[in-house]
HTML snippet that shows the backbone in 3Dmol.js (N, CA, C, O; Angstrom):
<script src="https://3Dmol.org/build/3Dmol-min.js"></script>
<div id="view" style="width:600px;height:400px;position:relative"></div>
<script>
const pdb = `
ATOM      1  N   MET A   1      17.508  22.566  21.041  1.00  0.00           N
ATOM      2  CA  MET A   1      18.076  21.495  21.678  1.00  0.00           C
ATOM      3  C   MET A   1      18.150  21.377  23.244  1.00  0.00           C
ATOM      4  O   MET A   1      18.318  22.338  23.995  1.00  0.00           O
ATOM      5  N   SER A   2      18.027  20.288  23.568  1.00  0.00           N
ATOM      6  CA  SER A   2      17.928  20.069  24.723  1.00  0.00           C
ATOM      7  C   SER A   2      19.727  20.052  25.203  1.00  0.00           C
ATOM      8  O   SER A   2      20.432  19.139  24.774  1.00  0.00           O
ATOM      9  N   PRO A   3      20.351  21.191  26.149  1.00  0.00           N
ATOM     10  CA  PRO A   3      21.202  20.505  26.483  1.00  0.00           C
ATOM     11  C   PRO A   3      22.247  19.206  27.002  1.00  0.00           C
ATOM     12  O   PRO A   3      23.464  19.041  27.087  1.00  0.00           O
ATOM     13  N   ARG A   4      21.013  18.405  27.288  1.00  0.00           N
ATOM     14  CA  ARG A   4      21.638  16.974  27.302  1.00  0.00           C
ATOM     15  C   ARG A   4      21.577  16.005  26.868  1.00  0.00           C
ATOM     16  O   ARG A   4      22.092  14.973  27.301  1.00  0.00           O
ATOM     17  N   SER A   5      20.657  16.202  25.517  1.00  0.00           N
ATOM     18  CA  SER A   5      20.967  15.995  24.226  1.00  0.00           C
ATOM     19  C   SER A   5      20.672  15.755  22.957  1.00  0.00           C
ATOM     20  O   SER A   5      19.880  16.669  22.729  1.00  0.00           O
ATOM     21  N   ASN A   6      20.749  15.272  22.178  1.00  0.00           N
ATOM     22  CA  ASN A   6      20.513  15.812  20.867  1.00  0.00           C
ATOM     23  C   ASN A   6      18.549  15.732  20.315  1.00  0.00           C
ATOM     24  O   ASN A   6      18.107  15.433  19.206  1.00  0.00           O
ATOM     25  N   THR A   7      17.717  16.155  21.676  1.00  0.00           N
ATOM     26  CA  THR A   7      16.644  16.359  21.342  1.00  0.00           C
ATOM     27  C   THR A   7      15.836  17.393  21.412  1.00  0.00           C
ATOM     28  O   THR A   7      16.025  18.005  22.464  1.00  0.00           O
ATOM     29  N   ILE A   8      15.205  17.749  20.903  1.00  0.00           N
ATOM     30  CA  ILE A   8      14.023  19.005  20.956  1.00  0.00           C
ATOM     31  C   ILE A   8      13.202  18.731  21.980  1.00  0.00           C
ATOM     32  O   ILE A   8      12.872  17.569  22.217  1.00  0.00           O
ATOM     33  N   ASN A   9      12.806  19.690  22.654  1.00  0.00           N
ATOM     34  CA  ASN A   9      12.055  20.022  23.375  1.00  0.00           C
ATOM     35  C   ASN A   9      10.496  20.189  23.183  1.00  0.00           C
ATOM     36  O   ASN A   9      10.269  20.743  22.107  1.00  0.00           O
ATOM     37  N   LEU A  10       9.440  19.907  23.837  1.00  0.00           N
ATOM     38  CA  LEU A  10       8.046  19.786  23.011  1.00  0.00           C
ATOM     39  C   LEU A  10       7.661  21.271  22.854  1.00  0.00           C
ATOM     40  O   LEU A  10       6.912  21.480  21.899  1.00  0.00           O
ATOM     41  N   SER A  11       7.971  22.223  23.500  1.00  0.00           N
ATOM     42  CA  SER A  11       7.470  23.360  23.549  1.00  0.00           C
ATOM     43  C   SER A  11       8.298  24.356  22.113  1.00  0.00           C
ATOM     44  O   SER A  11       7.860  25.364  21.559  1.00  0.00           O
ATOM     45  N   GLU A  12       9.563  23.620  21.853  1.00  0.00           N
ATOM     46  CA  GLU A  12      10.454  23.873  20.567  1.00  0.00           C
ATOM     47  C   GLU A  12       9.546  23.548  19.171  1.00  0.00           C
ATOM     48  O   GLU A  12       9.209  24.304  18.260  1.00  0.00           O
ATOM     49  N   LEU A  13       9.250  21.861  19.426  1.00  0.00           N
ATOM     50  CA  LEU A  13       8.872  21.577  18.450  1.00  0.00           C
ATOM     51  C   LEU A  13       7.682  21.841  17.851  1.00  0.00           C
ATOM     52  O   LEU A  13       7.386  21.741  16.660  1.00  0.00           O
ATOM     53  N   THR A  14       6.667  22.377  19.282  1.00  0.00           N
ATOM     54  CA  THR A  14       5.687  23.020  18.462  1.00  0.00           C
ATOM     55  C   THR A  14       5.422  24.409  17.742  1.00  0.00           C
ATOM     56  O   THR A  14       4.556  24.842  16.981  1.00  0.00           O
ATOM     57  N   ARG A  15       6.591  24.914  18.348  1.00  0.00           N
ATOM     58  CA  ARG A  15       6.852  26.440  17.680  1.00  0.00           C
ATOM     59  C   ARG A  15       7.226  26.013  16.384  1.00  0.00           C
ATOM     60  O   ARG A  15       6.554  26.523  15.487  1.00  0.00           O
ATOM     61  N   TYR A  16       8.141  25.192  16.020  1.00  0.00           N
ATOM     62  CA  TYR A  16       8.706  24.966  14.902  1.00  0.00           C
ATOM     63  C   TYR A  16       7.258  24.234  13.537  1.00  0.00           C
ATOM     64  O   TYR A  16       7.015  24.236  12.331  1.00  0.00           O
ATOM     65  N   PHE A  17       6.861  23.864  14.480  1.00  0.00           N
ATOM     66  CA  PHE A  17       5.079  22.927  13.932  1.00  0.00           C
ATOM     67  C   PHE A  17       4.865  24.395  13.187  1.00  0.00           C
ATOM     68  O   PHE A  17       5.353  24.952  12.203  1.00  0.00           O
ATOM     69  N   ALA A  18       3.903  24.709  14.160  1.00  0.00           N
ATOM     70  CA  ALA A  18       3.433  25.975  13.823  1.00  0.00           C
ATOM     71  C   ALA A  18       3.907  27.257  12.740  1.00  0.00           C
ATOM     72  O   ALA A  18       3.169  28.115  12.256  1.00  0.00           O
ATOM     73  N   GLU A  19       5.079  27.117  12.581  1.00  0.00           N
ATOM     74  CA  GLU A  19       6.379  28.418  11.675  1.00  0.00           C
ATOM     75  C   GLU A  19       5.787  27.304  10.493  1.00  0.00           C
ATOM     76  O   GLU A  19       5.329  27.783   9.455  1.00  0.00           O
ATOM     77  N   THR A  20       5.800  26.341  10.613  1.00  0.00           N
ATOM     78  CA  THR A  20       6.357  25.367   9.011  1.00  0.00           C
ATOM     79  C   THR A  20       4.933  25.269   8.541  1.00  0.00           C
ATOM     80  O   THR A  20       4.533  25.483   7.397  1.00  0.00           O
ATOM     81  N   GLN A  21       4.224  24.914   9.591  1.00  0.00           N
ATOM     82  CA  GLN A  21       2.803  24.701   8.939  1.00  0.00           C
ATOM     83  C   GLN A  21       1.831  26.503   8.514  1.00  0.00           C
ATOM     84  O   GLN A  21       0.783  26.534   7.868  1.00  0.00           O
ATOM     85  N   SER A  22       2.340  27.412   8.920  1.00  0.00           N
ATOM     86  CA  SER A  22       2.157  29.105   8.548  1.00  0.00           C
ATOM     87  C   SER A  22       2.680  28.845   7.032  1.00  0.00           C
ATOM     88  O   SER A  22       1.947  29.194   6.106  1.00  0.00           O
ATOM     89  N   ILE A  23       3.569  28.415   6.841  1.00  0.00           N
ATOM     90  CA  ILE A  23       4.597  28.840   5.544  1.00  0.00           C
ATOM     91  C   ILE A  23       4.019  27.630   4.529  1.00  0.00           C
ATOM     92  O   ILE A  23       3.885  27.899   3.335  1.00  0.00           O
ATOM     93  N   LEU A  24       3.761  26.610   4.910  1.00  0.00           N
ATOM     94  CA  LEU A  24       3.228  25.443   4.003  1.00  0.00           C
ATOM     95  C   LEU A  24       1.525  26.122   3.793  1.00  0.00           C
ATOM     96  O   LEU A  24       1.022  25.853   2.702  1.00  0.00           O
ATOM     97  N   THR A  25       0.915  26.713   4.478  1.00  0.00           N
ATOM     98  CA  THR A  25      -0.408  26.934   3.770  1.00  0.00           C
ATOM     99  C   THR A  25      -0.430  27.937   2.995  1.00  0.00           C
ATOM    100  O   THR A  25      -0.948  27.831   1.884  1.00  0.00           O
ATOM    101  N   GLN A  26       0.148  29.154   3.439  1.00  0.00           N
ATOM    102  CA  GLN A  26       0.232  30.022   1.890  1.00  0.00           C
ATOM    103  C   GLN A  26       0.995  29.666   0.913  1.00  0.00           C
ATOM    104  O   GLN A  26       1.219  30.232  -0.157  1.00  0.00           O
ATOM    105  N   TRP A  27       1.324  28.841   1.275  1.00  0.00           N
ATOM    106  CA  TRP A  27       2.435  27.713  -0.177  1.00  0.00           C
ATOM    107  C   TRP A  27       1.178  27.597  -1.658  1.00  0.00           C
ATOM    108  O   TRP A  27       0.922  27.878  -2.829  1.00  0.00           O
ATOM    109  N   LEU A  28       0.604  26.698   0.076  1.00  0.00           N
ATOM    110  CA  LEU A  28      -0.471  25.890  -0.673  1.00  0.00           C
ATOM    111  C   LEU A  28      -1.873  27.103  -1.238  1.00  0.00           C
ATOM    112  O   LEU A  28      -2.415  26.636  -2.240  1.00  0.00           O
ATOM    113  N   GLY A  29      -2.398  28.252  -0.869  1.00  0.00           N
ATOM    114  CA  GLY A  29      -2.918  28.830  -1.273  1.00  0.00           C
ATOM    115  C   GLY A  29      -2.120  29.914  -2.518  1.00  0.00           C
ATOM    116  O   GLY A  29      -2.814  30.724  -3.132  1.00  0.00           O
ATOM    117  N   GLU A  30      -0.905  29.822  -2.725  1.00  0.00           N
ATOM    118  CA  GLU A  30      -0.530  30.347  -4.059  1.00  0.00           C
ATOM    119  C   GLU A  30      -0.195  29.331  -5.188  1.00  0.00           C
ATOM    120  O   GLU A  30      -0.184  29.774  -6.336  1.00  0.00           O
ATOM    121  N   SER A  31       0.055  28.138  -5.004  1.00  0.00           N
ATOM    122  CA  SER A  31       0.675  27.105  -6.008  1.00  0.00           C
ATOM    123  C   SER A  31      -0.864  26.511  -6.676  1.00  0.00           C
ATOM    124  O   SER A  31      -1.995  26.280  -6.246  1.00  0.00           O
ATOM    125  N   THR A  32      -0.179  26.435  -7.902  1.00  0.00           N
ATOM    126  CA  THR A  32      -1.216  26.002  -9.273  1.00  0.00           C
ATOM    127  C   THR A  32      -0.459  24.537  -9.432  1.00  0.00           C
ATOM    128  O   THR A  32       0.528  23.925  -9.024  1.00  0.00           O
ATOM    129  N   LYS A  33      -1.513  24.410 -10.237  1.00  0.00           N
ATOM    130  CA  LYS A  33      -1.354  22.782 -11.041  1.00  0.00           C
ATOM    131  C   LYS A  33      -0.189  22.442 -11.735  1.00  0.00           C
ATOM    132  O   LYS A  33       0.128  21.254 -11.789  1.00  0.00           O
ATOM    133  N   GLU A  34       0.665  23.504 -12.405  1.00  0.00           N
ATOM    134  CA  GLU A  34       1.863  23.426 -13.216  1.00  0.00           C
ATOM    135  C   GLU A  34       3.042  23.341 -11.745  1.00  0.00           C
ATOM    136  O   GLU A  34       3.991  22.564 -11.852  1.00  0.00           O
ATOM    137  N   SER A  35       2.877  24.257 -10.306  1.00  0.00           N
ATOM    138  CA  SER A  35       3.562  23.930  -9.342  1.00  0.00           C
ATOM    139  C   SER A  35       3.648  22.376  -9.028  1.00  0.00           C
ATOM    140  O   SER A  35       4.755  21.842  -8.960  1.00  0.00           O
ATOM    141  N   MET A  36       2.635  21.746  -8.862  1.00  0.00           N
ATOM    142  CA  MET A  36       2.208  20.727  -7.874  1.00  0.00           C
ATOM    143  C   MET A  36       2.529  19.306  -9.055  1.00  0.00           C
ATOM    144  O   MET A  36       2.701  18.154  -8.658  1.00  0.00           O
ATOM    145  N   ASN A  37       2.558  19.795 -10.795  1.00  0.00           N
ATOM    146  CA  ASN A  37       3.519  18.797 -10.972  1.00  0.00           C
ATOM    147  C   ASN A  37       4.527  19.002 -11.615  1.00  0.00           C
ATOM    148  O   ASN A  37       4.691  18.382 -12.666  1.00  0.00           O
ATOM    149  N   LYS A  38       5.772  20.209 -11.027  1.00  0.00           N
ATOM    150  CA  LYS A  38       6.602  20.014 -11.125  1.00  0.00           C
ATOM    151  C   LYS A  38       7.854  19.123 -10.031  1.00  0.00           C
ATOM    152  O   LYS A  38       8.155  19.129  -8.837  1.00  0.00           O
ATOM    153  N   GLU A  39       8.297  18.421 -11.284  1.00  0.00           N
ATOM    154  CA  GLU A  39       8.947  17.652 -10.882  1.00  0.00           C
ATOM    155  C   GLU A  39      10.610  17.384  -9.866  1.00  0.00           C
ATOM    156  O   GLU A  39      11.677  17.677 -10.407  1.00  0.00           O
ATOM    157  N   LEU A  40      10.588  16.956  -8.769  1.00  0.00           N
ATOM    158  CA  LEU A  40      11.593  17.169  -7.832  1.00  0.00           C
ATOM    159  C   LEU A  40      12.597  15.840  -7.552  1.00  0.00           C
ATOM    160  O   LEU A  40      12.137  14.775  -7.966  1.00  0.00           O
ATOM    161  N   HIS A  41      13.512  15.801  -7.096  1.00  0.00           N
ATOM    162  CA  HIS A  41      14.434  14.423  -6.922  1.00  0.00           C
ATOM    163  C   HIS A  41      14.226  14.178  -5.527  1.00  0.00           C
ATOM    164  O   HIS A  41      14.231  15.102  -4.714  1.00  0.00           O
ATOM    165  N   PHE A  42      14.053  13.054  -5.226  1.00  0.00           N
ATOM    166  CA  PHE A  42      13.134  12.600  -3.597  1.00  0.00           C
ATOM    167  C   PHE A  42      14.461  11.467  -3.777  1.00  0.00           C
ATOM    168  O   PHE A  42      14.408  10.595  -4.644  1.00  0.00           O
ATOM    169  N   GLY A  43      15.209  11.555  -3.186  1.00  0.00           N
ATOM    170  CA  GLY A  43      16.421  10.257  -3.001  1.00  0.00           C
ATOM    171  C   GLY A  43      16.424  10.157  -4.563  1.00  0.00           C
ATOM    172  O   GLY A  43      16.181  10.952  -5.470  1.00  0.00           O
ATOM    173  N   ALA A  44      16.843   8.698  -4.485  1.00  0.00           N
ATOM    174  CA  ALA A  44      16.964   7.510  -6.091  1.00  0.00           C
ATOM    175  C   ALA A  44      15.803   8.255  -6.903  1.00  0.00           C
ATOM    176  O   ALA A  44      15.877   8.104  -8.123  1.00  0.00           O
ATOM    177  N   GLU A  45      14.631   9.116  -6.377  1.00  0.00           N
ATOM    178  CA  GLU A  45      13.885   9.016  -7.076  1.00  0.00           C
ATOM    179  C   GLU A  45      12.756  10.273  -7.694  1.00  0.00           C
ATOM    180  O   GLU A  45      12.214  10.986  -6.849  1.00  0.00           O
ATOM    181  N   VAL A  46      12.504  10.453  -8.873  1.00  0.00           N
ATOM    182  CA  VAL A  46      12.113  12.128  -9.239  1.00  0.00           C
ATOM    183  C   VAL A  46      10.367  11.837  -9.121  1.00  0.00           C
ATOM    184  O   VAL A  46       9.870  10.852  -9.666  1.00  0.00           O
ATOM    185  N   MET A  47       9.745  12.585  -8.534  1.00  0.00           N
ATOM    186  CA  MET A  47       8.544  12.394  -8.282  1.00  0.00           C
ATOM    187  C   MET A  47       7.858  14.306  -8.123  1.00  0.00           C
ATOM    188  O   MET A  47       8.574  15.277  -7.879  1.00  0.00           O
ATOM    189  N   ALA A  48       6.542  14.333  -8.320  1.00  0.00           N
ATOM    190  CA  ALA A  48       6.020  15.272  -8.641  1.00  0.00           C
ATOM    191  C   ALA A  48       5.803  16.346  -7.034  1.00  0.00           C
ATOM    192  O   ALA A  48       5.599  15.917  -5.899  1.00  0.00           O
ATOM    193  N   VAL A  49       5.872  17.085  -7.260  1.00  0.00           N
ATOM    194  CA  VAL A  49       5.432  17.767  -5.899  1.00  0.00           C
ATOM    195  C   VAL A  49       4.301  17.489  -5.338  1.00  0.00           C
ATOM    196  O   VAL A  49       4.236  17.203  -4.142  1.00  0.00           O
ATOM    197  N   GLY A  50       3.213  17.540  -6.161  1.00  0.00           N
ATOM    198  CA  GLY A  50       1.840  17.125  -5.297  1.00  0.00           C
ATOM    199  C   GLY A  50       2.257  15.642  -5.193  1.00  0.00           C
ATOM    200  O   GLY A  50       1.765  15.229  -4.143  1.00  0.00           O
ATOM    201  N   LYS A  51       2.752  14.931  -5.636  1.00  0.00           N
ATOM    202  CA  LYS A  51       2.528  13.360  -4.999  1.00  0.00           C
ATOM    203  C   LYS A  51       3.951  13.271  -3.713  1.00  0.00           C
ATOM    204  O   LYS A  51       4.032  12.494  -2.762  1.00  0.00           O
ATOM    205  N   LEU A  52       4.586  13.974  -3.985  1.00  0.00           N
ATOM    206  CA  LEU A  52       5.412  14.400  -2.845  1.00  0.00           C
ATOM    207  C   LEU A  52       4.875  14.904  -1.388  1.00  0.00           C
ATOM    208  O   LEU A  52       5.227  14.401  -0.321  1.00  0.00           O
ATOM    209  N   LEU A  53       4.072  15.854  -1.515  1.00  0.00           N
ATOM    210  CA  LEU A  53       2.990  16.594  -0.229  1.00  0.00           C
ATOM    211  C   LEU A  53       2.512  15.519  -0.460  1.00  0.00           C
ATOM    212  O   LEU A  53       3.616  15.019  -0.247  1.00  0.00           O
ATOM    213  N   ASN A  54       1.632  14.284  -0.807  1.00  0.00           N
ATOM    214  CA  ASN A  54       0.938  13.431  -0.321  1.00  0.00           C
ATOM    215  C   ASN A  54       1.229  12.396   0.317  1.00  0.00           C
ATOM    216  O   ASN A  54       0.347  11.849   0.979  1.00  0.00           O
ATOM    217  N   PHE A  55       2.392  11.928   0.281  1.00  0.00           N
ATOM    218  CA  PHE A  55       3.317  11.130   1.114  1.00  0.00           C
ATOM    219  C   PHE A  55       3.608  11.663   2.135  1.00  0.00           C
ATOM    220  O   PHE A  55       3.496  11.027   3.183  1.00  0.00           O
ATOM    221  N   TYR A  56       4.086  13.042   2.139  1.00  0.00           N
ATOM    222  CA  TYR A  56       4.413  13.355   3.626  1.00  0.00           C
ATOM    223  C   TYR A  56       2.847  13.501   4.410  1.00  0.00           C
ATOM    224  O   TYR A  56       2.842  13.357   5.632  1.00  0.00           O
ATOM    225  N   PHE A  57       1.624  13.766   3.750  1.00  0.00           N
ATOM    226  CA  PHE A  57       0.453  13.958   4.447  1.00  0.00           C
ATOM    227  C   PHE A  57       0.517  12.662   5.318  1.00  0.00           C
ATOM    228  O   PHE A  57       0.637  12.659   6.544  1.00  0.00           O
ATOM    229  N   TRP A  58       0.423  11.581   4.529  1.00  0.00           N
ATOM    230  CA  TRP A  58       0.193  10.049   4.547  1.00  0.00           C
ATOM    231  C   TRP A  58       1.100   9.892   5.657  1.00  0.00           C
ATOM    232  O   TRP A  58       0.505   9.211   6.492  1.00  0.00           O
ATOM    233  N   HIS A  59       2.632  10.291   6.209  1.00  0.00           N
ATOM    234  CA  HIS A  59       3.628   9.791   7.007  1.00  0.00           C
ATOM    235  C   HIS A  59       3.222  10.866   8.494  1.00  0.00           C
ATOM    236  O   HIS A  59       3.580  10.785   9.669  1.00  0.00           O
ATOM    237  N   GLU A  60       2.445  11.714   7.858  1.00  0.00           N
ATOM    238  CA  GLU A  60       2.298  12.564   9.418  1.00  0.00           C
ATOM    239  C   GLU A  60       1.208  12.012  10.008  1.00  0.00           C
ATOM    240  O   GLU A  60       1.219  11.881  11.232  1.00  0.00           O
ATOM    241  N   THR A  61       0.171  11.629   9.305  1.00  0.00           N
ATOM    242  CA  THR A  61      -1.069  10.859   9.873  1.00  0.00           C
ATOM    243  C   THR A  61      -0.382   9.700  10.754  1.00  0.00           C
ATOM    244  O   THR A  61      -0.734   9.358  11.883  1.00  0.00           O
ATOM    245  N   TYR A  62       0.744   9.134   9.940  1.00  0.00           N
ATOM    246  CA  TYR A  62       0.981   7.544  10.347  1.00  0.00           C
ATOM    247  C   TYR A  62       1.453   7.735  11.782  1.00  0.00           C
ATOM    248  O   TYR A  62       0.932   7.177  12.748  1.00  0.00           O
ATOM    249  N   HIS A  63       2.659   8.714  11.847  1.00  0.00           N
ATOM    250  CA  HIS A  63       3.387   9.416  13.598  1.00  0.00           C
ATOM    251  C   HIS A  63       2.182   9.075  14.230  1.00  0.00           C
ATOM    252  O   HIS A  63       2.117   8.061  14.925  1.00  0.00           O
ATOM    253  N   LEU A  64       0.935  10.040  14.010  1.00  0.00           N
ATOM    254  CA  LEU A  64      -0.410  10.820  14.832  1.00  0.00           C
ATOM    255  C   LEU A  64      -0.521   9.363  14.904  1.00  0.00           C
ATOM    256  O   LEU A  64       0.309   8.936  15.707  1.00  0.00           O
ATOM    257  N   GLY A  65      -1.354   8.262  14.277  1.00  0.00           N
ATOM    258  CA  GLY A  65      -1.365   7.158  14.731  1.00  0.00           C
ATOM    259  C   GLY A  65      -0.381   6.164  15.796  1.00  0.00           C
ATOM    260  O   GLY A  65      -0.721   5.233  16.526  1.00  0.00           O
ATOM    261  N   GLN A  66       0.477   6.558  15.639  1.00  0.00           N
ATOM    262  CA  GLN A  66       1.487   5.951  16.729  1.00  0.00           C
ATOM    263  C   GLN A  66       1.356   6.939  18.317  1.00  0.00           C
ATOM    264  O   GLN A  66       1.371   6.412  19.430  1.00  0.00           O
ATOM    265  N   LEU A  67       1.222   8.539  18.049  1.00  0.00           N
ATOM    266  CA  LEU A  67       1.418   9.124  19.339  1.00  0.00           C
ATOM    267  C   LEU A  67      -0.083   8.642  20.112  1.00  0.00           C
ATOM    268  O   LEU A  67      -0.394   8.472  21.291  1.00  0.00           O
ATOM    269  N   GLU A  68      -0.808   8.524  18.830  1.00  0.00           N
ATOM    270  CA  GLU A  68      -2.394   8.246  19.525  1.00  0.00           C
ATOM    271  C   GLU A  68      -2.406   6.712  20.502  1.00  0.00           C
ATOM    272  O   GLU A  68      -3.298   6.483  21.318  1.00  0.00           O
ATOM    273  N   MET A  69      -1.693   6.125  20.335  1.00  0.00           N
ATOM    274  CA  MET A  69      -1.647   4.456  20.727  1.00  0.00           C
ATOM    275  C   MET A  69      -0.717   4.689  22.022  1.00  0.00           C
ATOM    276  O   MET A  69      -0.777   3.916  22.978  1.00  0.00           O
ATOM    277  N   LEU A  70      -0.034   5.572  22.002  1.00  0.00           N
ATOM    278  CA  LEU A  70       1.128   6.043  22.951  1.00  0.00           C
ATOM    279  C   LEU A  70       0.616   6.466  24.332  1.00  0.00           C
ATOM    280  O   LEU A  70       0.991   6.295  25.492  1.00  0.00           O
ATOM    281  N   ARG A  71      -0.688   7.270  23.545  1.00  0.00           N
ATOM    282  CA  ARG A  71      -1.350   8.256  24.267  1.00  0.00           C
ATOM    283  C   ARG A  71      -2.058   7.104  25.416  1.00  0.00           C
ATOM    284  O   ARG A  71      -1.716   7.014  26.595  1.00  0.00           O
ATOM    285  N   ARG A  72      -3.061   6.319  24.771  1.00  0.00           N
ATOM    286  CA  ARG A  72      -3.315   5.059  25.276  1.00  0.00           C
ATOM    287  C   ARG A  72      -2.814   4.354  26.226  1.00  0.00           C
ATOM    288  O   ARG A  72      -3.477   4.066  27.222  1.00  0.00           O
ATOM    289  N   LEU A  73      -1.818   4.049  26.087  1.00  0.00           N
ATOM    290  CA  LEU A  73      -0.647   3.270  26.628  1.00  0.00           C
ATOM    291  C   LEU A  73      -0.444   3.411  28.144  1.00  0.00           C
ATOM    292  O   LEU A  73      -0.435   2.611  29.080  1.00  0.00           O
ATOM    293  N   ALA A  74      -0.181   5.596  27.946  1.00  0.00           N
ATOM    294  CA  ALA A  74      -0.227   6.223  29.263  1.00  0.00           C
ATOM    295  C   ALA A  74      -1.243   6.594  30.149  1.00  0.00           C
ATOM    296  O   ALA A  74      -1.085   7.340  31.116  1.00  0.00           O
ATOM    297  N   GLY A  75      -2.909   5.744  29.600  1.00  0.00           N
ATOM    298  CA  GLY A  75      -3.841   5.401  30.449  1.00  0.00           C
ATOM    299  C   GLY A  75      -4.973   7.070  30.009  1.00  0.00           C
ATOM    300  O   GLY A  75      -5.944   7.570  30.577  1.00  0.00           O
ATOM    301  N   LYS A  76      -4.088   7.499  28.596  1.00  0.00           N
ATOM    302  CA  LYS A  76      -5.079   8.985  28.484  1.00  0.00           C
ATOM    303  C   LYS A  76      -6.218   8.631  27.429  1.00  0.00           C
ATOM    304  O   LYS A  76      -6.175   8.602  26.199  1.00  0.00           O
ATOM    305  N   LEU A  77      -7.298   8.360  28.365  1.00  0.00           N
ATOM    306  CA  LEU A  77      -8.460   7.602  26.941  1.00  0.00           C
ATOM    307  C   LEU A  77      -8.844   8.651  26.599  1.00  0.00           C
ATOM    308  O   LEU A  77      -8.710   8.618  25.376  1.00  0.00           O
ATOM    309  N   GLU A  78      -9.448  10.065  26.999  1.00  0.00           N
ATOM    310  CA  GLU A  78     -10.319  10.931  26.667  1.00  0.00           C
ATOM    311  C   GLU A  78     -10.099  11.569  25.623  1.00  0.00           C
ATOM    312  O   GLU A  78      -8.963  11.932  25.319  1.00  0.00           O
ATOM    313  N   LYS A  79     -10.988  11.773  25.013  1.00  0.00           N
ATOM    314  CA  LYS A  79     -10.957  12.540  23.364  1.00  0.00           C
ATOM    315  C   LYS A  79     -10.249  13.794  23.648  1.00  0.00           C
ATOM    316  O   LYS A  79     -10.018  14.365  24.714  1.00  0.00           O
ATOM    317  N   ILE A  80      -9.915  14.127  22.241  1.00  0.00           N
ATOM    318  CA  ILE A  80      -8.775  15.326  22.184  1.00  0.00           C
ATOM    319  C   ILE A  80      -9.340  16.551  21.567  1.00  0.00           C
ATOM    320  O   ILE A  80      -8.931  16.456  20.410  1.00  0.00           O
ATOM    321  N   TYR A  81     -10.364  18.164  21.676  1.00  0.00           N
ATOM    322  CA  TYR A  81     -11.169  18.124  20.672  1.00  0.00           C
ATOM    323  C   TYR A  81     -10.615  19.476  20.771  1.00  0.00           C
ATOM    324  O   TYR A  81     -10.386  19.808  21.934  1.00  0.00           O
ATOM    325  N   LYS A  82     -10.353  20.297  19.932  1.00  0.00           N
ATOM    326  CA  LYS A  82     -10.085  21.715  19.763  1.00  0.00           C
ATOM    327  C   LYS A  82     -10.680  22.698  19.138  1.00  0.00           C
ATOM    328  O   LYS A  82     -10.202  23.832  19.174  1.00  0.00           O
TER     329      LYS A  82
END
`;
const viewer = $3Dmol.createViewer("view");
viewer.addModel(pdb, "pdb");
viewer.setStyle({}, {cartoon: {color: "spectrum"}});
viewer.zoomTo();
viewer.render();
</script>
């Protein structure tokens, strides 16, 4: 965390992202139909793990779209390839 606020600097955030993606990739590779159908409490709802993962996938793509709009507003119009 930044000492001047409760924000996380970009390098720390990308490191956290890489760590969580590694954990998630390993877990997905070991998951079964039964583990995806396991029900969890999500707020006031009960939801299957697979359905919750689908929600988080949508949620992250929504934020990526927001970031793309901010890039364009900042004048960054080139495509990003990796």
